[in-house]
N, C-alpha and C positions, 0 to 999 in steps of 0.2 A: 722534486719531480723526477720521474724515472725516464732515462734516455731510451729511445728506441734502439734495438740492436743494429739496425741498418745505419742509424746516425752514429752510433759508436764505431762501427766498422769503417764508415767514411772518415771519421776523425782519425782513426788509427792509420788508415791508408795515407791521408794527407800528411801526417807526422812522419811517415816512413819515406815519403816521396822526396827525393833529392835529385838535383840535376848534376851530372858529372861535370867537374870543372872544365874539362876539354870542350864539351859541348857548349857550356855557358860562354866560354872565351870565344868560340867560333861564332856564336850568335851575336855577341857584343861587337865583334870585329865587322860582321856583315852589316849590322845596324849603323855602325860608325861610317862605313863606306857609303851606304845609301844616303846618310845625312850629308856627307861631303858632296856627293853627286847632286843632291837636291839643292844644296847651297850654290853650286856652280850654275845650275839651271836658273835659279832665282836671280843671281847677280848678273850673269853675262848674256844669257839668251835674249832677254828683252832688248838690250842695247844692240846686239848683233842683228836682230830682226829689224829694228829701227834703221840701222845703218844700211842693210840690204834694201829695205823698202825705199829709202830715200835715194839710194844709188840707182835703183831700177826706175823710179819715177822721174828722177832728174828735176824734180820740182822744188817745192817749199822745203827748206832745210831748217826751219825754226825749231821743230821738234828735236832734230838731231843736235842742234846747237844747245838746246836746253839740257840735253843729256851729256854734254861734253864731247860730242862727236862733230868734228869739222870736216867739211868736204871741199873747202876752197884750197887751191894749190898754194896760195900765199900763206895760209894758216898752217899748212903741212910742210913748210920749208925746212931745210936741214938745220938752219940756225934761227929759230923763231924769235929770239930776243934781240936780233939786230934791227 
């Protein structure tokens, strides 16, 4: 089967296309940074929102207790194991 000239030209251009190492390294660093920031949002933001919502409402703390957030002054004492 005979290749179309445009298909052959496209194949040649794809073979010649390379990304300079400096640009690739910069893109990889940016992607890594955004993954890090995304992980921070995923891990900490929901707990902070729960904490602020419970502090502002002053009501039921069961959701905060389930997430490891305590609001009682006895639970936040300086020496909790005493």
